[in-house]
C-alpha angles and dihedrals in degrees: 000000000000090000089051092053093045091049092054092047091053090065095052120102112264096219097082118153126203114238141161135236139190118226131180144145108258109276094022129101111266121251115222115223117193101176092086129132128204117219112186091329095315117115117226116202126191106255093225091055093048092049093049090051091059098037101259132121136211145155142208116258108210092192097056093029090229139111115246121210125195112221140157087256090059129260116342124198137198131177136187086233094058137065091207140082110221118210112179104312095336127097126209123189120243124215090220130019117241112257137203108235122171092350098307131099108241136192132198133246088259091062091048096048095042118022097025091048089052091050092052093042090228136089116261129222112222129177127176105214096189108035111187094231095172091055102040117126093241094115092048092050091047089055090050092050090053088050091051092048090052093050099038104052111115113243112226125216131194095221143011133064119335091235108042098168141351127220119208125192114199101205123240124356139175113018088352097082099169115210116000116208122219088256091058093253109146129220091225089064094053093045093054095044093053094042093051093047092047091048091053092048093050093047092050098044103033100027093221132128116270118199119203118197088216134011098188145030102291137116123255134201118232090254091054091051090053095052094081092050093047095066115119095239099047113117100166132038120195123187113202119207144141130212147204138218137195088245114072089205096070114104144154142070119299124197125204131196134174113291095235089061098062127038096208143348109300133193113235095247093049096060111108106217096209090063099044127112116229091261091051092046090052093046091049093052091047091050094049092049091051092049091049087060092051094255113145114244117194093195147268115287139182116247130188094200112135092228089077089058128195134277131064103291105129102253133174130175110212118205100197097201146297118300087192090068107083095207095046091044090056091045094050091056095056119097090223095058092041089054090051089056092046093051091048094050091047091050091048092052091049092049090048089054090050093048092047092051091051089049092052093044089051091055092047 
């Protein structure tokens, strides 16, 4: 066990800085924690301290090499070897893996504000008293945004079809499994199945090139995912994902677009087409096509996730459904339902092309 901890610590950055944070359940007096480490601008808090601050308890299990947390939802579990929080038989992705630093298992502010808040059933107040401003990842993110803007600008052409090619990114792959259902079914499998079937449909019906970021079960860097969308003839980029929730009742397809392209959450029928960006127009047509085939659509929402990029390339992230919902999980694995989704996405793309052509013709 000691060797395991030492081995993990060897791979941690050496430029850690000690900090302090305040944590509390909303409405309670904050608890100040001083045993906090900064890693590249991200605070890492000992899990025992964070739990005590919000009224929960837990302990390290040396047999399973994981930390067990007692909650009203049942036993939760995290491990430095996993990117997931396990609650009962359900798995939920973490933004950052827990890490052993100075002999204690530590989690980030993201875990506290999101997963820990879910486990307590209440919102959590969190304040970093000593933000490591000089070491924050702002410059790195700025570089990434510039990279996205370079790749995701739509290339115009004077002639030819309106949609010359489509890029599709099946999310996750390899060791990055995405959401894992209680049955063991992995999000990465569903994403690839749907992406490959959609690619075949578009090739057969539209006769245009379709570029997949991956065609097998392997992991990709962000740059590799962007390669398919960076091609000169790509006019649409679709990101295919699925999701999970603590509630097993949540279901339906969710569509995400860049935050600057929509002022607030909008219902599909409320979107006024004359004011939509190309990404919103595409998302709206996809949503309407899904609804016409009796597929539940939760809505179209803004998202600041870097995977959507910047620029004006029409881009939509499609969350196919909730693998945490037993009925929807079973449905998503059937060829019949998958074909329903494929036909709807194909119809939405075609309608988007038609609407865009009318828009261009109206200007000319």
